[in-house]
N, C-alpha and C positions, 0 to 999 in steps of 0.2 A: 490602629492599623487600617490603612486605606488601600483598597484594590480598585483599579480602573479596568473595566471590562469593555471590550470592543469586539464585535463580530459582524461580518457581512451576511450571516445567515438570518433567515426570517424568524428564528426562534430566540432572538436576543433576550426577550422577556423571560423565557424559560431558563436561560443561562443565569440571568440576574437573580431570579428567585432561588435557583439551586445553589449558587455560590453563597447567597445571603443565608440560606438555611444551613449549609455545611459549615459556614464560618460566622456564627452569630456575633462573635466578638469583633468582627471587622465591619467597616463601612465600605459597601460595594457601590461604586458609581458607574453609570453607563455612559460611554462616550456619545456625544461630545461634552458632557458635563465632566469637568476635571477638578477634583478637590485639591486643596493645597497639600503638598507633601505626600504624593502617591508612593506607596511602599512596593506594590506589586502590580504588574500588568498581566492581564489574561486576554489574549488576542487571537483573532483569526483574520488573516489578510488585512492588516490594519492600514489606516490612512498614514501616509509618510509623516505628517505633522504630529501624529500622536506621540511619537518618541520625544519630540522637542517640547511637548507640553508636560511631560512627566520625567524630567531629567534625574530625579532622585530615586528611581525604581531600583530595588535590590535584585529583582529577577523578573524575567519575562516568561510567562507560561503560554505555550502554543496550544490552542484548543483543537488539537488533532495530532496524529502520529507523524505526518509528513511536514517537515520544516523547510522544504526547498524554497517556497515562495517567500517566507519570512527572511531567510538568510540572504536572499538576493536584494533586499531593500537597502538602499544606500544610507538611509537615516537610522538604521539599526545601531544602537549604541555598542561600541566595541567591548567595553569592559563589563558588561552585564550578562550574567548567565542566562542562556536560553534553555528552557526545560520543556521537553515534549511529553505528550501523553504516552503511557505505556499500557497497552491492552485496553483497559477501561471498558471491558465488555466487547471489544472488537474481535478478539481472537476466535471466539465461538462462532461469530457470524462468518468470519473468513473461512473457517473450517467447513461450514455448511456449503458455502459458495464453491469452494475449490473441489470439495468432494463430489458435488453434483456435476461439475464440469469434467472431472477425471472419469467418473463412472459413465457419463454420457459418451465420452470419447471411447472408452474401453468397450462398451456395449453397442457402439456404432449407432447411436440414436439418430444422428443426422442422416445416415444412409437409409435407415429404415423409414424415416419420415419422408425421404424422397421417393422410396418405393411405394409408400402409401399414396402419395399424390399421383403417382402413375398407375395405381391400381395393380401393383405387382406383388404377388405372394411368393417370396423366395427367402429361404433361410440362408444366412451368410455363414461361412465357416467360422467357428468360434476362435477368437484370438487367444493365444497362450498367455496367461497372466504372468508366468515367470519370465517372459520375453518382453513384457510391456512395461518398460522402465519409466518411472516418474522422476523428473528432475526439478528440484526446488532451487530456483535461482535467488538466493538470499536465505540465510539461516539465522535471522534475528529472532525476536520473541514470537512474531507471527509465523515465521517459517518453521521454527521448531514445534510450535503447536500444531500446525498443519501436518508436519511429518508424523507426529505421534498419532494423529487421527487416521492418517492413511495407512499406517503400519499394520493395522488390524485387518486390512483387506488383502494383504499378501503380495502387493506389488513390490518389485525391486525399487528401492528408494535411493536416490542420490541427492546430494546437496552441494551447492557451490557458495563460497563466501570469499571475501577478500583475504582473510586470514584463516588458518586452519582451525576447525572446530571439531569437537567430538560430540556426536548426536546419536542416541540409541537407535539401532535398526536402520541407520542411514550411512551409505558410503559417501564420505566427504571428499570434496575437491577444493583446492584453494589457489588463488592467484591466477594471473593471465595465462601462465604456461599450461595450467590444467583445465582451462575453460573448454578447449576443443574436445578433449576426452569426455568431459562431463556432458557437453551438448550431444555428442555422438551416441550416447546411450539413453537419451531422454525422448521417449516416445510421446510423452506429454511434458512440456516445459511450462512450469508455473513461475511467473515472474513476481518476486516479492521484495525487490530491491528498492532502496530509497533513490530519489532523484538527486544525483550529485554530478559535479563536472566529470567524474570518471564513469558514470553510468549512462549519461544522456547520449542517445544514439547507439548504445551498446548492441542492441539487436538490429543490426543492419543486414543486408543481403548476405554478406560473407558469413556472418554467424548463424543466421537463420538456415542457411543451406548446410551448415554443419550438423543440424538435427537430422535424424533418420528420415528418409523419404516417407511421406505419409504421416508425419508427426503433427501434433496439435500444440498450439500456443494458448496459454491462459494468462492474461495480464491483469493483475489486481493491485499493481504497485503505482506506477506513474506512466502517463501516456508518452512522455518524451524519451523513455528508455527504448521505445520501438521507432524505427524509421517507417513511417506509414506507407510510402510508395514501395519500399522494398518488401514489406509484408504483403501488400496486394499482389506484387509481382510473383512472390514465391507461392502464394495461393493459386494464382491464375495458371502458373506453369505446372501445378500439381505436386510441387515438392512438399508443401504443407497441405494437410487435409482440412484443417479448420483453425479458427481463432475465436476464442471467447474473450471479449474485451470489456472491461468495466471502467477503464481510465483512458484519457485521451489528451492530446496536445492542447486542445481547446475544449473547454466545457462550459455550457452544453455543447455537444457535438454539432457543428454547423449543418443546416438542412441539406446542403448539396454535397456533403462529404461522401466519398465512395464506400465507406464502411457501412452506411445505413442499409444499402440494398445489395451488398455482396452476398452471394448465395452460401459462402463458406464462413461468414463472420456472424457471430452472435453479439449484439450490443446490449449492454445494460447501463443505466445512467448513474454510475459511481455509487452502487448500493451494496457492494460485496461486504463492506464493514462500515456502517455508519456510526458516528460518534454518539454514544449514549450520554446525555447531558447529566443525569443524576450520578452515574458512576464516575464520570470525568470530574465533576465538581467535587466529589468526595476525595478523589485522588489528589486534586490540586490543593484542597484544604489540608489534607494530611501532610503534604510536602511543605506548605507554608508554615504549618506549626513546627515542623522539624527545623526549618530555616530560622525561625524566630528563637528556637532554643540553641542555635549554633550547631545543629546536627547535620550530617551529610544527607543528600537525597540522590536518588537515582534518576535517570532520564536526562541528565545534563548533556546538551548537544556539543559534540566536537565540531567546531565551525570549519576546520580544515577538511575534515572528512565529509561534512554535510549531513551528519545524522548523530 
């Protein structure tokens, strides 16, 4: 069995070692070395010519949860399954990040920090938790894990997805017709959607202003779901109180981008849930072994939906 590994990350050597250890029965080659008769590809933002160099691959493993960049590649083989990472240690990290952002919004940490800079000692009226709705835009594996973690804090939880889902302790909404009602009750909107043709530009001014006045946005999904200029506008006019952003249209975020120095925006460099190499390699190895035995695997991407 031969696996061709390619990643633009600086830790390619770690990936190679982890896959080789997880699949000792396989030969793991690192691009641009291409062995004859490649069985599986494990890639992250691959070079377009890689797919031409390995035409016999049985499956393509994406070294991350988001497959939007991979699906947009014109050389991606049509008939080969694309398999994404499922959790692989990312859910717990996402829970930490989102919980921190939600609690900071609820306890008004940004407002108190501003008072500190001004030397003002003033207690703000406590917000009513039962009126502080948290909206989870996306109810996949990560969204449901975040929901379970936030449920213990007692916030009213709502979740939106393309199709109806049942999630414990969450009032669920589905489809475009129910999106305005979902947004209207989300004092904190947490974006957990994949980037697809249907979600790119979804959070424009029209939808951001459907959030309650003074609402907060937390984006840990993909930058292109938010229209940057519209977000800045809704922050500047006071409709939104703050935005916590971990993902962007262009990464790294360009030095002159208005997000860097906006007083109501917190920027982090795509760290809400980083891929854990060891856990991910073990997941890929387990799926390859199932495929070799003719057994089904989870995480196969629906190319039409984009996830």
